[in-house]
TORVOVO-661113 format. One record per residue (C-alpha): x, y, z. Coordinates in Angstrom, 1 decimal. Example, Ala and Ser with C-alpha at 12.3 -4.5 7.8 and 13.67 -1.06 7.14 Angstrom:
# residues 2
NODE     c1     c2     c3
NODE   12.3   -4.5    7.8
NODE   13.7   -1.1    7.1
//
This chain:
# residues 90
NODE     c1     c2     c3
NODE  104.8  109.2   61.3
NODE  104.9  106.6   58.6
NODE  101.7  104.5   58.7
NODE  102.4  100.8   59.4
NODE  106.0  101.4   60.4
NODE  105.5  103.3   63.7
NODE  107.1  100.5   65.9
NODE  110.1   99.9   63.7
NODE  113.5  101.2   64.8
NODE  115.8  103.3   62.6
NODE  118.9  102.1   61.0
NODE  121.9  104.1   59.6
NODE  123.0  104.0   56.0
NODE  126.4  105.1   54.9
NODE  126.0  107.5   52.0
NODE  127.9  110.6   50.8
NODE  126.8  114.0   52.0
NODE  126.1  115.3   48.5
NODE  123.9  112.3   47.8
NODE  122.1  112.6   51.1
NODE  121.4  116.3   50.4
NODE  120.0  115.5   46.9
NODE  117.9  112.7   48.4
NODE  116.5  114.9   51.1
NODE  115.5  117.5   48.5
NODE  113.8  114.8   46.4
NODE  111.9  113.6   49.5
NODE  110.6  117.1   50.0
NODE  109.4  117.2   46.4
NODE  107.6  113.9   47.0
NODE  106.2  115.2   50.3
NODE  107.1  111.9   51.9
NODE  109.5  110.8   54.7
NODE  112.9  109.6   53.6
NODE  111.9  106.0   54.6
NODE  108.7  106.1   52.6
NODE  110.4  107.7   49.6
NODE  113.1  105.0   49.5
NODE  110.4  102.3   49.9
NODE  108.4  103.7   47.0
NODE  111.6  103.8   44.8
NODE  112.4  100.2   45.7
NODE  108.8   99.0   45.0
NODE  108.8  100.8   41.7
NODE  112.0   99.1   40.5
NODE  110.9   95.7   41.7
NODE  107.3   96.0   40.3
NODE  108.4   97.1   36.9
NODE  111.4   94.7   36.7
NODE  113.8   97.6   36.0
NODE  117.4   97.8   37.0
NODE  119.0  101.2   37.7
NODE  122.0   99.9   35.8
NODE  120.2   99.5   32.5
NODE  118.9  102.2   30.2
NODE  115.2  102.7   29.6
NODE  115.7  102.9   25.9
NODE  114.8   99.4   24.8
NODE  112.1   99.0   27.4
NODE  110.4  102.3   26.5
NODE  110.7  101.6   22.8
NODE  108.9   98.3   23.1
NODE  106.3   99.8   25.3
NODE  105.8  102.6   22.9
NODE  105.4  100.2   19.9
NODE  102.8   98.1   21.8
NODE  100.8  101.2   22.6
NODE  101.0  102.4   19.0
NODE   99.8   99.0   17.7
NODE   96.8   99.1   20.1
NODE   95.9  102.7   19.1
NODE   96.1  101.7   15.4
NODE   93.8   98.8   16.1
NODE   91.3  101.0   17.8
NODE   91.4  103.5   15.0
NODE   90.8  100.7   12.5
NODE   87.8   99.5   14.4
NODE   86.3  103.0   14.6
NODE   86.8  103.6   10.9
NODE   85.2  100.2   10.1
NODE   82.2  101.1   12.3
NODE   81.9  104.5   10.6
NODE   82.1  102.9    7.2
NODE   79.8   99.9    7.7
NODE   77.5  100.9   10.4
NODE   73.8  101.2    9.5
NODE   72.8  104.8    9.8
NODE   69.4  105.5   11.4
NODE   68.2  107.2    8.2
NODE   68.9  104.2    5.9
//
């Protein structure tokens, strides 16, 4: 039983048989109930401000560029430390 949702009643959703079959197989892969899988999917979309209608291209590219900038900054800091750090022998 889904923790925190034991007392709630079930509702019916009208979806096509092929979509339901695909969703059930996805739920088995996630090892969650259908309700919890759907809840996780909704939370993911809301938390990340992602719409299923838009492509991930621009969002992923901006995220990738931000990560690359941070990595480059860390590399620059490490190189500066290696170059200017007082060695114990000097």
